[in-house]
C-alpha positions as CSV (number, residue, x, y, z in Angstrom):
1,X,12.0,-7.1,37.6
2,X,13.9,-5.3,34.8
3,X,11.9,-7.2,32.2
4,X,8.7,-6.4,34.0
5,X,9.4,-2.7,34.0
6,X,10.4,-2.7,30.4
7,X,7.2,-4.5,29.4
8,X,5.1,-2.1,31.5
9,X,6.8,0.9,29.9
10,X,6.3,-0.5,26.4
11,X,2.6,-1.1,27.2
12,X,2.2,2.4,28.5
13,X,3.9,3.8,25.4
14,X,1.7,1.8,23.1
15,X,-1.4,3.2,24.8
16,X,-0.2,6.7,24.5
17,X,-2.2,8.5,21.8
18,X,-1.2,12.1,22.2
19,X,2.0,13.9,23.3
20,X,4.1,17.0,22.6
21,X,7.6,17.0,21.4
22,X,10.4,19.1,23.0
23,X,9.9,21.8,20.2
24,X,6.2,21.9,20.9
25,X,4.8,19.9,18.1
26,X,1.5,18.1,19.0
27,X,1.7,14.4,17.9
28,X,-1.6,12.6,17.8
29,X,-1.9,8.8,17.0
30,X,-5.3,8.4,15.3
31,X,-4.7,4.7,14.2
32,X,-2.4,2.0,15.5
33,X,1.3,2.7,14.7
34,X,4.7,1.5,15.8
35,X,5.3,4.2,18.5
36,X,8.9,3.5,19.0
37,X,9.6,4.2,15.3
38,X,7.5,7.4,15.5
39,X,9.4,8.7,18.5
40,X,12.8,7.9,17.1
41,X,12.0,9.5,13.7
42,X,10.5,12.6,15.3
43,X,13.5,12.9,17.6
44,X,15.8,12.7,14.6
45,X,13.7,15.4,12.8
46,X,14.1,17.7,15.8
47,X,17.8,17.0,16.0
48,X,18.5,17.6,12.3
49,X,16.0,20.3,11.2
50,X,16.4,23.8,12.8
51,X,13.6,24.6,15.3
52,X,12.9,27.8,13.5
53,X,11.9,25.8,10.5
54,X,9.9,23.3,12.5
55,X,7.8,26.1,13.9
56,X,5.8,25.9,10.7
57,X,4.5,22.5,12.0
58,X,1.9,22.7,14.7
59,X,0.7,19.1,14.7
60,X,1.4,15.6,13.2
61,X,-1.4,13.1,12.9
62,X,-0.6,9.4,12.3
63,X,-3.4,7.4,10.8
64,X,-5.2,6.4,7.5
65,X,-7.2,9.0,5.6
66,X,-9.4,9.0,2.5
67,X,-7.0,11.4,0.8
68,X,-4.3,8.7,0.8
69,X,-6.4,6.4,-1.4
70,X,-7.9,9.2,-3.5
71,X,-4.5,10.7,-4.3
72,X,-2.4,7.5,-4.0
73,X,-0.1,9.1,-1.4
74,X,1.1,8.3,2.1
75,X,1.4,11.8,3.6
76,X,0.4,15.4,3.0
77,X,0.5,18.9,4.6
78,X,-2.5,21.1,5.3
79,X,-2.8,24.2,7.4
80,X,0.0,23.6,9.9
81,X,-0.7,19.9,10.2
82,X,1.2,16.9,8.7
83,X,-1.0,13.9,8.0
84,X,1.2,10.8,7.9
85,X,0.3,7.2,7.2
86,X,0.4,4.9,10.2
87,X,1.8,2.2,7.8
88,X,5.6,3.0,7.6
89,X,8.5,0.7,6.7
90,X,11.2,2.0,9.1
91,X,12.6,4.9,11.0
92,X,14.6,6.2,8.0
93,X,11.6,6.3,5.6
94,X,9.4,8.0,8.3
95,X,12.1,10.6,9.0
96,X,12.4,11.5,5.3
97,X,8.6,11.6,4.9
98,X,8.2,14.1,7.8
99,X,11.0,16.3,6.4
100,X,9.6,16.1,2.9
101,X,6.1,17.3,4.1
102,X,7.8,19.9,6.3
103,X,9.1,21.4,3.0
104,X,5.6,22.0,1.8
105,X,4.9,23.9,5.1
106,X,8.1,26.0,4.5
107,X,6.8,26.8,1.0
108,X,3.7,28.4,2.5
109,X,5.8,30.8,4.6
110,X,8.7,31.4,2.3
111,X,7.0,31.1,-1.1
112,X,8.2,34.4,-2.4
113,X,11.8,33.9,-1.2
114,X,11.8,30.4,-2.8
115,X,10.2,31.1,-6.1
116,X,10.1,34.9,-6.5
117,X,13.2,35.3,-8.6
118,X,12.3,32.4,-10.9
119,X,15.7,30.6,-10.5
120,X,14.3,27.3,-9.2
121,X,11.5,27.3,-11.9
122,X,14.1,28.0,-14.7
123,X,16.2,25.1,-13.3
124,X,13.3,22.8,-13.1
125,X,11.9,23.6,-16.6
126,X,15.4,23.2,-18.1
127,X,15.7,19.7,-16.6
128,X,12.1,18.8,-17.6
129,X,12.9,19.7,-21.3
130,X,16.0,17.6,-21.2
131,X,13.9,14.7,-19.7
132,X,11.4,15.1,-22.5
133,X,14.1,14.9,-25.2
134,X,15.6,11.8,-23.7
135,X,12.1,10.1,-23.4
136,X,11.2,11.2,-26.9
137,X,14.4,9.7,-28.4
138,X,13.7,6.5,-26.5
139,X,10.2,6.2,-28.1
140,X,8.1,7.7,-25.4
141,X,6.3,10.4,-27.4
142,X,4.7,12.8,-24.9
143,X,3.7,16.4,-25.6
144,X,6.3,19.0,-24.5
145,X,3.4,21.0,-22.9
146,X,3.4,18.5,-20.0
147,X,7.0,19.1,-19.4
148,X,6.9,22.9,-19.2
149,X,3.9,23.0,-16.8
150,X,5.3,23.5,-13.3
151,X,2.1,22.4,-11.5
152,X,1.2,18.8,-10.6
153,X,-0.7,17.2,-13.4
154,X,-2.3,13.9,-12.6
155,X,-2.5,12.8,-16.3
156,X,1.2,13.5,-16.7
157,X,2.0,11.6,-13.5
158,X,0.0,8.6,-14.6
159,X,1.7,8.6,-17.9
160,X,5.1,8.6,-16.2
161,X,4.4,5.7,-13.9
162,X,2.0,3.7,-16.1
163,X,3.5,4.2,-19.5
164,X,7.2,4.3,-18.4
165,X,7.3,3.1,-14.8
166,X,9.2,4.7,-12.0
167,X,11.9,2.0,-12.2
168,X,12.8,3.0,-15.8
169,X,12.2,6.6,-15.1
170,X,14.8,6.5,-12.3
171,X,17.4,5.7,-15.0
172,X,16.4,8.7,-17.1
173,X,16.3,11.0,-14.1
174,X,19.7,9.8,-12.7
175,X,22.0,12.8,-12.5
176,X,19.2,15.1,-13.6
177,X,16.9,15.0,-10.6
178,X,17.5,13.8,-7.0
179,X,15.0,11.0,-7.9
180,X,12.2,10.5,-10.4
181,X,9.6,11.8,-8.0
182,X,11.3,15.2,-8.1
183,X,10.3,15.5,-11.8
184,X,6.5,15.4,-11.1
185,X,6.1,19.1,-10.2
186,X,7.9,22.2,-9.2
187,X,6.8,21.9,-5.6
188,X,8.0,18.2,-5.4
189,X,11.2,19.3,-7.0
190,X,11.8,21.6,-4.1
191,X,10.4,19.3,-1.4
192,X,12.5,16.3,-2.6
193,X,15.7,18.4,-2.5
194,X,14.7,19.8,0.9
195,X,14.4,16.3,2.3
196,X,17.7,15.2,0.7
197,X,19.4,18.2,2.4
198,X,18.6,16.9,5.8
199,X,18.7,13.1,5.0
200,X,22.2,13.3,3.6
201,X,24.9,15.1,5.5
202,X,27.1,15.2,2.3
203,X,25.5,17.9,0.1
204,X,27.8,17.5,-2.9
205,X,25.3,15.5,-5.0
206,X,22.4,17.9,-4.2
207,X,24.6,21.0,-4.9
208,X,25.5,19.5,-8.2
209,X,22.1,18.3,-9.3
210,X,19.8,21.1,-7.9
211,X,22.1,24.1,-7.3
212,X,19.3,26.7,-7.3
213,X,17.3,24.8,-4.7
214,X,20.4,24.1,-2.6
215,X,21.2,27.8,-2.4
216,X,17.6,28.7,-1.5
217,X,17.5,26.2,1.4
218,X,20.8,27.5,2.7
219,X,19.5,31.1,2.5
220,X,16.3,30.2,4.4
221,X,18.2,28.5,7.2
222,X,20.8,31.3,7.4
223,X,18.0,33.9,7.5
224,X,16.3,32.1,10.4
225,X,19.6,31.8,12.3
226,X,20.1,35.6,11.9
227,X,16.6,36.2,13.4
228,X,17.3,34.2,16.5
């Protein structure tokens, strides 16, 4: 009887295509996905990320979208909605993906607070210049103009992963960025640090590598707590 009930509950869960989380986020399953992983990852997000931050997210849609192929990505944020690939490896990766994309939603609301004083941009450019020098000295001759541009540049990104490769780039970025993806643009620099803040309970590495971002994240969370 117990096995029968468990199988029936599992079948019911798999057929579920739309539900709301305790914090009010509408989750819609567009394409087949491992629902147990989705539910566990989202529960962890709601446990770890303050609800006043999550209010920036109205909906999460799991599925496959043309933008994923066009931009070679697995998730993106647009107008209050997270679009997440239905092809995920495990709960930990999905948790980090959702938090990372939530960071881009936070940017929309707190853009001035995050970037207005220029501290994160200065920190990012400083690290980018250092990365340029290391790559140049290793024989990767790329124009410095790529490294001082804070916006995402597809040509630059392709040079990084096609000419150098992210495995090698991880070595150059170690101790300089949270990971090599954080070097691709100012927005990804913030989002990667934001995700790390909630993925890793020990913030020592983040505080050391990206102190300006770390302080901004703390200030946003503290500001929201004061508004409760």
